[in-house]
N, C-alpha and C positions, 0 to 999 in steps of 0.2 A: 430745737433744731428742726424735728420732724413736722412742725407746723407749717413749714414752707411747702411741703408736698401735700399735705393731707387737708388742711383747712381752707376756708373760702377766704377771699380777699379782704374782707371787712375784719375777720378774726386776726388774720395776719397783721394788718395793720394796728389793732388794738393791742395786740402782745408786742409790737415794736414800739408803742407809745407807752406801755407799762415798763419795758426793759429800759427805755431811754430815760424814764423819769427815775427808777431806781438807780440806774447809774449816776443821773444828775445829783442824787441825794449823797450817794457815796463819795462824789467828787466834792460836793460842799463840805461833808465831813474831813475829807483829805485836806482840804484849804484851810479849815478852822484848825486841823492838827499842825499844818506846817506853821501857821501863826503862832500857836502855843509854843511849839519848838523853836521858833525864832526867838520868842521871848525869853523861852529858858535857857537856850544855849548861846544865844547871842547872834549877832549878824554876820560872824565871820566862821560860823560852823558850815561844813561842806553842804549841808543840805539847804542851809539859808541862803548861801552862795549860790547854788544851783538855782533857786527860785529867784533871786534877784536877776541873776543872768538871763533867764528865760523871760522876765518881765522887761528888762532894758532892751532885749532883743526887739520886743514889740514897740517900745518908745523910739528906739533907733530906727526902725523901719517908718514910722508915723513921721519923723523929721526928714526922712529922705524922700517921702511921698507927701508933701504938704497939703496936696489936694485931698487925700483920704485921711487927714489928721483928725477929722471929726469923728471917724469910725474908732478910735482908740478905745472909748468907754465898752465898745462891744467886745473887746478882748477878754473881759471877765467872763462874759457869756461864753465866747469861744473857748476859754480854757475848760470850764466847766462840762460844756456838752460836745467836747471834739469828737468822740467815736459816733454820736448820735446822728452827725450830718450826713 
């Protein structure tokens, strides 16, 4: 957090890239963990249902906005990198 005040702009951007990459890897691990838990507990477990509801929100929004339907595959990248944007 102190790098915001002390370091030069190039170093701040580099640190933001590193932190974002680490977060992306952690989210990929979370996504794999969710898939394993869905496989283990079944699709009606609370965590599985939450994942399916979040995914279905994106699909419903895509159907309600047909011009942006082609953007739906980018939802995976959006899910993995939400705080990095």
